[in-house]
N, C-alpha and C positions, 0 to 999 in steps of 0.2 A: 504494499499499499505506499509505504513511504517512498519507495522508488519510484511507484505511478506518478505520484505527487510531484516529483522532482522530475520526472521526464515530461509532465505535462506542463509544468511552469517552465522548462526549457524550451519546450516546443512555442510557448507563449512568446518567450521573450526574442526567440528567433524571429518568429513572425514579424513581430514588432521591428525588429532590427531591420529585417529584409524590405518591408515597408518602407522604411527611411532611406535605405541605400538603394531600392528598387522601384520607389513608389510611383515614378513616372510609368509603370506598366499596369497599374491598377486603374481599371477600368471604370469612368463615370457614365452611367445611364439615365435618359429620360425617356418616359414613356407617353404614348397619347391618352387623352382620357378614357378613352375605350381599351387601352390596354393592348390594342391588337398591333400598335406599330412601337418599335423600340429603336431608339438611337443610342449607340454606344460611340464614347469618346475614350481614346487612350493615348499614351506617348509610348513609342517603343525604345528599345535599348539605346539609340543614338539621339534621342531625345527629339524625334520626329512626331508631330499631332497627326492622328489618324481618326476615321470615324467609320461607321459601318450603321447599316439600317436593316430591321428584320420587321418582317409583316406575318402575324398569326406563325410565327416560329420560322417561316420561310426567310432566306436571305434574299434581300432585293439589292444592296449595296456592300459588297464585302470591303474589307480593309482598305482604305481609300486615304492618299495622304492630303496634307491640307500645307499651305503656305505660300511664300513669295519669292522672286527674284526683285531686289531694287536695281534700279540704276545706278552705274558705277557713278562714284563721287558725290552722289547727292547726301549722303550721310557723313557722320565724322570720320577724318581721315584715319586709314589703317582699319575701320571696320568692314569686315566682309560684307558683300552685298546680298548673301542669301539670307533668307528668312523663314527657312522651314526646316531646322534643325537645332539641336542643342537646348532645348526647351525644358524647364520644368513648372509644374503646376503650383502657381502661389495660393490660390486659393479657388473654390467654387460656390456657386449660390444656386439655389432653386427657386422657383414662383411658379404660381398657378394664376391664370386669369379665366373667367367665367363672366362675360359680359355681352351684350348685344348694344347694337348702334343701327342707325337707320339711312341709309344711303340716299342721297338726293333725287337721284334716277338710278334705276336697276332692275333686275330680275325678280326680285324679292323686296318687299317692303322694310324688314328687318333681318340683319345678319348676326347670327352668333357667334362670338369669339371665344372659343374656349381651348385653351392650350396649356401645357406645361412646358415650363422654360428651364434650361440649364445653362450656366453661365460659368465658363472656365477661364480664370485669369492665368496667363502664362509670363514667364520672362526668359528671355534668351540669355543663356549663359556666355560670358566674354563680352557682350555688348550692352547687357542692360536693358535691351530694349523690350517693351511689353505690347501685349496684345491680348484682348479678350474674344474668345470664341463662343458665340450665343448661339443655342439650338432651342427651336420651340417645335414641340410636338403635337401637331391636331390629328384629329382623327381622318383627315384626308392624306397627310404627310407630314414631311419635316421641312424647316426652312432653317438654316444657318447663316451666319455673317460673322464678319470680322470686324471688331471694333478697336479702334486705335486711341488709348487715352491720351491726354495731355502728358507729356513726359519731358525729360532733359535730352535724352538720346536720340529722340525720333522728333522732329519738328516739322519742316516742310520735307518732303520727299516725294520719289517719281517710281512708280510701279514699272517694272519692265516686263514681267510674266507673273500672272497669277496661277500657282500650281495646283489648285483644286483638282483633285480626281474624283469620278464617280465609276468606280470598278465594278462592272456587271457581273452577273453569273452565269452567262452564256450568250448564244448566237441569237440573241432575241430578233422577232418581227420588229421592224422599224418602220415609221412613217417620216422620212425625211426629206429635206433640201439643202443644197450646197450652202455650205458658210460663206455668204457673199457679203462683203463689208458695206455694199451699196444698195441691196435690193432683197426683198424677200418675196418678190413677185414671181416664184416659181410654182411649177406642177410638184406636188409633193410624188415620191418615190415610194413604192412599198416593196421592200425587200427584205433579208436578212442582213444584221448588219456587217457579216462578212461579206457581203456583196456591195457595201458603199463604197463607190468609185467615182468622184466627179469627172475625171477624165474621160469616162465613159458615156457620160451626157450628152444628148444633143441640145447644144445651147443656141439652136435656131429659134428662138420661143418668144420672141417679140419683146425682151427685156432691152431696152436701149443703153444701158450702162450696166456692166457687169465686172466685180472686182472679187474673184473666188480666193479665199485665203490659203487653200491648199488642197491637195488631191482627197484627203481623207477629213476636211474640215467640213462639219455640218452645223445646221444652227439650231437654237433652242427656242421654242418649246420641242423638244423631241419626244415624241410618243413612241412606246414600246410596247410590245406585248410579248411575255414569256411564255415558254410552252408548259410550264406548269400552271397556267391561266391567270396569272397577274397581269394587270394592266399598270406602267410605270411610265411616269411624265417626269423629264428633267428641265427645268425652267429657272426663272430668277424673279424676283420680286423689287420693286421699289428701286429701279435703275435712277439714280440721281447723282450727279457730278461723278460720272463713271461711264467707262466704255460698255458697248453691249457684250454679253458673254457668247461667243460661239464654242463649238467641242469638237477638238482634235480624238479624232478614234483610232485606237489601234485595233486593227481588224484580225490580228492574231490572238489577244486575249481579251478584246471587248472591254478595255478600259478606256475612259473620255477623261479628257483633260481640257479645263477652261482654256480659252483662247481668245483673250482680249483685243479687240478691235484696236488697231494702233492709230496716233496721230500722224502728222505729216512728216515727222521727223523720226518715227519709228518708235516713240514711247508709248505706254497703253494710259496711265492714269497719272496726274500730277494732284498731290493731297497735301493737306495740312492738319497734322493731329491737334485736337481731339476730331475724329471722323469716324465713319462708319464705310463698308462696302454695301452693295446691294446684297439681297439675300438669296443664296442658292437653294433651290426647292427640288424635293422629291415628292411627288404624289405617287401613291400606291393605292391598289385596291383590286380585289377581285371580281368587281362588278364595275363595268365600263361607264355606267351611269354616273357613279360616284366622280369620275374624274371631271366630267362636263358640269356636274352640279358643284363642284368645289368653290368655296369662298376664300380659301386659304391666303390666295394671291392677295385680295383685297385688306384682309386682315393684317397682311406684314406691311401694308402703307400706312404712313401717317393720316391722322381725321383730316377733315377738311380745314383748310387755312381761310376758307370765305365763311364769314359771320353770319351776313344775309344772302341767303340762298334762293330768294323768292323769284329772282330775275331769270334762273336757269330752268329752261322748259324743254322738253322734248319737242321734236318737230318731224312732221311729215311733209315732203316736198316735191317738187318737180323742177325740171330747170332745163335749160339751154345748153346740153352737155352731149347726149346719146346723138344726135343729129350732127356733131362733129366728128364723132367716132364713126358713123356709116356712112360719111362722105356727103351728107346732105348740104352742111356747111360748113364754115370754116371759123378758126378762132381770130385769125387777122382781119384787120380792114379791108386790105388787098386783096384777099381771098387766094393767097399763093398756097397755102398749106391747109392740110388736115390730117387725120390720124393715118390715113390710107397712104397718100403718096410720103408720109414721113417714114413709111416701111420700104415703098417701092424708088422713092427718088424722084417720082414724077412730079412737074409743075402743072398743076391742075387749077382753073379758075373757077372757085367756087364762091357761093355767096356767103358774105358774112352774117354770122348767126346772131350777134348780141346787137341787134337794133331795137330801136325804140318800140316800133310797131310789133316786132316778133316778141319781144318781153312782155308787150301789154296782152298778147294772145295766150302766153303761158300764165299770165296774171288771172285773166280770166277764166282759164282752165280751172286753175288753183280755188278761186272762189267758188266756182260751180260745183266743185266736187269736194269740198270742205278740207283743202290741204292748207297747212299753215304757212308756207313759203314757197319761195321761187329762187334757185340758182341761177347765175347767169355767169358762163365763163367765156372771155374774150370780148370784156367791156372795156378795157384800159389798154392805152398805147404799150407798145413792146413786142407784142405776138410777132412781129415779121420776121424777126431772126433770133427767136426765143431758145431754139431747141439745138444743141450740140456744138456750140461756138464758144462755151467756156468765156463768156462774156460778163463783165463785171456790172456795169450799170444797162440792164436789160429793160426792168418794167417801171414805170410810173404808176405807183399806187391810189393816185387821187385825180388823175387827167383820163378821162372818158374818149374813145374815139367819137369823131363827128357824129355819128349817126346812134350814138347812145346818149340821150338826156336824161342823164341821171337823177337832176332835180325833178324833171316832170314824172319819170317812172316811180321816183319815190312817193311822190304826190297821189299818183294814180294806185299804186299798191296800198297805200293808207286808206284811200277811199273806199277800197275793195276788202278792207280787212285781211290783208295779205302781207307776211313780212318778206323784204329782200333778204337773200343770203350773198354775202360779198364772196368774192373769190380773189385770192392773192397768191398768182403763179408765180416763183421766183427763179425757175429753172436752175436752181441751186446756188443761185448768187445770194448767200445768205448775208454776206456782210452789207451789202445794197440794203437788202428787206430791214436789217436791224436798223439801218442809219434813217430810213423811213417809217419804222413802224409806227410812232407814236401819231406822225402825220396820217398815216392810213386809218389806224384806229380811231382817231379824231374824225376823218373824213365819214366814217361808218356811223359815228352817232349823229354827226351832223345831219344824215340822210336816213336815218331810221333803221340801220342794219344791225339786228342783233346777234349776227352769227357769221363767221367767215371759214371758208375752205381754204386752207393753205396747200401749195404743192411744191415739191422740190425735185423736177425731174432734172436729170444731169448731173455732172460734176461740179463738185461743192466749191464755193469761195467762200473764205480762204483756201485757195488751193493747194490741193495734196490731203486735204481732209477728207474723210468718209463719212457717208450718212449715219453709220452706228458708230462712231468716235466719241469721244468724252465730250469734243467740242460741240457736235450736232447734238448729241442728248441733252447737254445742257441750253443749247438752243430750242429745242422742242419743248423741254420744260418750261422756258421763259417765255415764250408767246402767250400761253394761257395764264401765266401768272402776270404778265402785264396786261393783258388783255381783261382780267379780272378786275383792274383798276377803272376800266370803262365799263364795267357789266357786259361783257360780249363773250360769246361762246367760241370755241375751236375745234375745228373738224380738221385734221392735218392728214395730208396724202403724201407718199413718198418718205415718210419719217421712219425714225427706228419703230420696232413693235413695242406696243404698251405693255406695262408691267404691274398696272394696279394703281399708277399715279393720279388716275382719274378721282380716286376717292380723296386724295390731298388736293387737287383742284377740279372740282365736279363741273367747272365749265369746260374742262377737255371732254366734251360730249362725245367724240369719236374719232376714229383714225381708220386709215386704209391698212398701209403695211403689211399687204398679201396680195395674192394675187386675186384682183377684183372682175367683175362681170364684163369689165371695157374689151378685156384679152380676147372675148368671143368674138367681137365685132372684125377684128384685123389680125388675127394670128391663128395658129394652132388651137387656140381656146383652152378651156378648162374642162378637164374630163369630167365624166358623171359622178364620179368617186370624189372630186375636189370638195363639193360643199358638206359631204359627210366627214370629211377630214378637219376641217376648220375648227369647228367645235373642240376638239381634242388639241389643237394647237394653238392656232393666232388668237382665238377668241378667249382662251383661259386669261389673258392678260388685259382684256377691256373690248368695247364693243367695236364693232366693224362696219364702216359705211362701205358694204359690198355694192351696194347700187343694183338689186334685184328687181324683177317686175318687168322683164322683156318679154313682148307678147308676139312680136314679129322677128320668128325664130331664126329664119335662113336670111343671111347677108345677101342673097342674090336678089333680093326682091328691090335692093337699093343698085346693086351692081351686078347685071345680068352675068352668069358663069360663074360668080364668086363662089368658093365652096366653105369660106366661114358659116358659122352657125354657133347659136347657144347650145351648149352640149346638155340640154334639159328638155323636157316636156313644159307646157305653159302651166299645167297645174303644179309643177314642182315650183316654179317661178313665185307662185302663190304663199306655197310651203315655206320658203325661204326667209318671209316676214316673220315667221314664227322661229324657225329652227336657227338663224343667225341674228342673235341678239343686237339691237342697235337702238340707242333712244331718238337716233337721228336716222330716218328711214325715206330713201328716195324712192320715188314711182319713177323709173329710171326711162322707159320708153316715150316715144311721141304721143302727143295728145291724139293724134288722129288714129293711131294704133288701137288705145284704148277705147276709143269711140267704137271701133269695129267689134269689140268685144266686152261690151258694157256690164253683161252678166257677170263675168268674170271678174272684171275691173271692180266690182263692188265689194270682193273681200278685201283688196288694197283699200278701198275707202273706210271699211269697217273697223279692220285690225287696229288694235292697240299698239302704243309703243313705249308705254311704261308700265310696270307690272306690278301687282300685289305679290303672285306667287308664280312658282315655276315648278314644273313636275317632268323631269327626263323620264319618259315610260319606256323607251328602249333605246338601246345605242350600241353600236358595234364600228369601232373607227374603220374607215374605208368601206363600208358597206351599207350602214343604215342609221338613221336616228329619227325618234319620234319624241315630240316635247308639246307640251300643252302648258298654257301661261293663262293668268287670270288678270284680267285687266285692274289697274290700280284705282279705287274708288268706285268699284261697278262689280255686279254679278255675272259679268260677261266671260266667258273662257274662249280661247281659241287654240288650236292643234295644228301643228305641221308635222307632216311625215315625208322623209325623203328616202331614195335608195341610189345604188351608184348604177352601172350599165346592167344588173340584172333585176329581172321582175322580182317582187316581192308580195307575199300575203301575209298578212298578220291579224289578230284579234285583240284589240285595245279594251281593258277595262275601263270605264267612265267614272271610277270610284272618287276621282279627284273633285268631281262637281258636288254641290251642297246636297245633302240628304234632303228629301221631302219636297225638292222643287223639281218642275218640269222644265225642261229646255228644248227651244226649236234648233236642232242641228241641221246647218245648211253645209253640205258637204261638197267640195270643189275638187272632182277626182278625173283622173286620167281616162279617156274614152277606152271602148271596148279594143281598138286596135292600136292604141297610141303608142309611141315609140320615139325616144328622144331624138334618132337619126332619121327614121323612115316615115313617122307620123307625128311630129312633135305638138302641133296646135289641136289635137283631138282630146276633148274634154267633156264632161258632164258635170250637170250641177243636180243634187239631189238634196230633198230634205225629210226630215222625220224628227218625231217627238222621243226625247231621250230622258233618263233620271241617272242617278247614281248608281243605280244598279244594272244598267244597260251596258252591252259589249258592243264595241264598233268593228265591223269589219273593213280592214283597210286592203284595198288591192293596187299597187303600185306597178305602174310600166316599167319596162328597162330605161333607166335614166328620169325616173317619174317621181310624183309627189301627190300627196293630198293634202288641203288646207279645209279646216272646219271651223265656224263659228258657232257657239253655244250661247243662245240668248233667253233667258229666263222667260217663261209664260205665265208664271203664277208668282 
């Protein structure tokens, strides 16, 4: 007994000693509130910080390194530039948050923020430099970031590389696009990770500016499906004063490492402690629907910095836009260019679209059909040589063309109860736009424009900068901040992709930042699967101005012999108003095309754009998605269901409807012989009375969809 006690005490003392000598290998863990997700942090024997993530006992991310390379010469002389080894843990802290908040606009009226937090404070031996690594575990996944406290040994510094890894467990199915520093406007590839290869892609895809970062560099958000049934998404949140993170893939071991977009001289990020990086996020579930429905990205962003948000309103709009893409009119006054001849190099004389007369026609159409706004592109001087010249002073953002009477148009719109949406194309000349920004915004206020669509086509000025670099990220965040001072909303195109910053600046009402509907007019277009992937990728970061609602599907109606077309059925174009969330929704087609199909157009008129609740009913990335949404301040529900190139049938429970109520369901569906390629405009409209106990049978044609409105009748 005495010997046993001695041995037991020795064992205890040895354990304590080992803890102090090798304490760095002791794991720190944090679990999601449901305890289904566990993030584990530890430091290996060389002082390298690592993390891993499990879901229901299954490995999602295996041991992955964390850290940075700092640029040589930006820290104290004689201190090495590596910041990924030699660390010890100085302290750990935990916290729990369980709260709710209300977004100004959104897919739901209230968002729950419930997570557990682990903060690990580290100190690098030999340099004395400090960093905190903060993990937040939600039921949807894990977010983590680096936080640099104020310290003597690290003040102003430059990040050369971020060394964050995401080491995967196998050769997962991936939905990926190239890691392009200037564009996200790609068709998604659906392959195994081992088949990723940018060199094998056909880049004759309608994208004017391409700057691919490397053979195996791909973009986030990266959607994955493992063979064990897990759905995994790697992304980031709250990208502020930092470049966009792309991912370098090792196709042999399926390791991913962060690839920060560089600036003009090759650096990644200029920082000043105290500061933080964006959150790196890993979402995981065995139910694809939960990836689409996640609110983790928003929860990782800061609350709204706008106190009075009463002026931030959702908008449904029409505009002088699609007619340029189909070649009916042009942006510039002289009529020398349009979207089609930009692709072919042809010089075609085409009428100017943004005339006073034509604008009033769209205003009349908006009023007649209950739309909130009218967008007009090509109204201001500068469009004659706007694209492809890397020109500094391109546009004047206050001077209209002679045939666009901005004062008369603004007064007419006001009389009709219609708001005008301003358009500011910069052609990438950001320096010029920032110099003119206040005058441009003051001009909007003077003429009663509540919102602006910005554009950044072409190479960036300052020259050498990329769309996804730190400089441009700061610009894309600055414009809505400055616009808020004027109580104006912003919809950015050709910007870096959103990462939930619209929570902080809710007047950042929408963005494009992915391949939109316009590519169908003059390029190889968007395949039928495209819109089934977007909710799992681009839309995780924020609302998208996809510009749905094209009824004249085949472009040969405008240009005989043209093979281009929208790669959907007409019914699917209706369903997109539900499946692709945005509080800014365009009815993108020409007024005359809607008048030909007034019965189908009714759904676009009826569908809401701000929501009380959202239910993801069915989902599989690249295949199909069905979503139901309840209009804010109403008992009306709307449903959208879309599929890829394969026909699909399903039965959908209507249990989301309010119990005890009867609804008139108006169902806009594909016709009997509908097909996205062979017969895209075949559709039918049926109605029936339903309750929460009803089941709806959906039959979707290849590339098709179904849209349903549910209106209470008792």
